[in-house]
C-alpha positions, 0 to 999 in steps of 0.5 A: 656948741663952743668947740676949740678951734671949731674942731669936730669931735673924733669920737664920742669921748672927745665929743663928751669932753667938749660938751663939759667945756661948753657947759662950763663956760655957761656956768654950769657947776661940776656936779650938773655937768657930771650929772648931765654927762653921765659921768663922775665929778672926778672926771669933770674936774680932771677935764676942766683943769686941764683946759684951763690950764693948758687950753681946750685943744688938750680936750681933743683926742690924742694918739694913743702912745706906743709903736703903731700896728704892724697889722693894717686894718684890712689885715685885721679884718682878714685874720677875722676871715681866717680865723672862722675857717677854723685851725684844722684848715691851717693844718692844725691838729684839733679845731682850737685856736691857741695863741701860738697858732694865730702867731703862727698864722699871722706869720705864714698869712702876712710875714709878720712875727708877734709874741703869743702874749701880744697875739692875745692882744690882738684877738681881744681887739677883734672881738675874740674871747680866750678860751678856757679849757675844762679843768676836768677830764671828759672821762672823769668817773664820778661814780668812782671818785665818790666810792674811792672818798667813802671807802678807800680814803677812810682807810688810808687815813686810818692807817696813817693815823696808826703808824704814828709817823710823819708824812711828806706828801 
């Protein structure tokens, strides 16, 4: 396969773009390249245009823009280990990790300050999913709620209709 400057792909995405370029040089159509690589024809068109205008080296993976992470790969791995110990192991009440708690853990353990919102991105990157609390109270009494709707609510509704006054709430 012909690759730009005999460069080995750094990831499979880059390898796929380089393969598209090699197939293009062999005379393949964009449609056939897209089908062979399992991508859209628009993606192939974009890659080929980029390589034609600026050279095939533009198909190489570029460094991600933005500030580099303050947490090293080793610290991220250590963070996963710390999180598996549970929130209570670090003096928090309850076993639930929140972004604020994780931000405090990172500050205490590694001396790095992050906004809780950014901590959510870090948790996503290390494979931790956000936990959504139940919207209903655990002590909710479904029987009492059903009784209220069948008995009390109609009485309140009738009372309001008879008063003839507008209600703001």
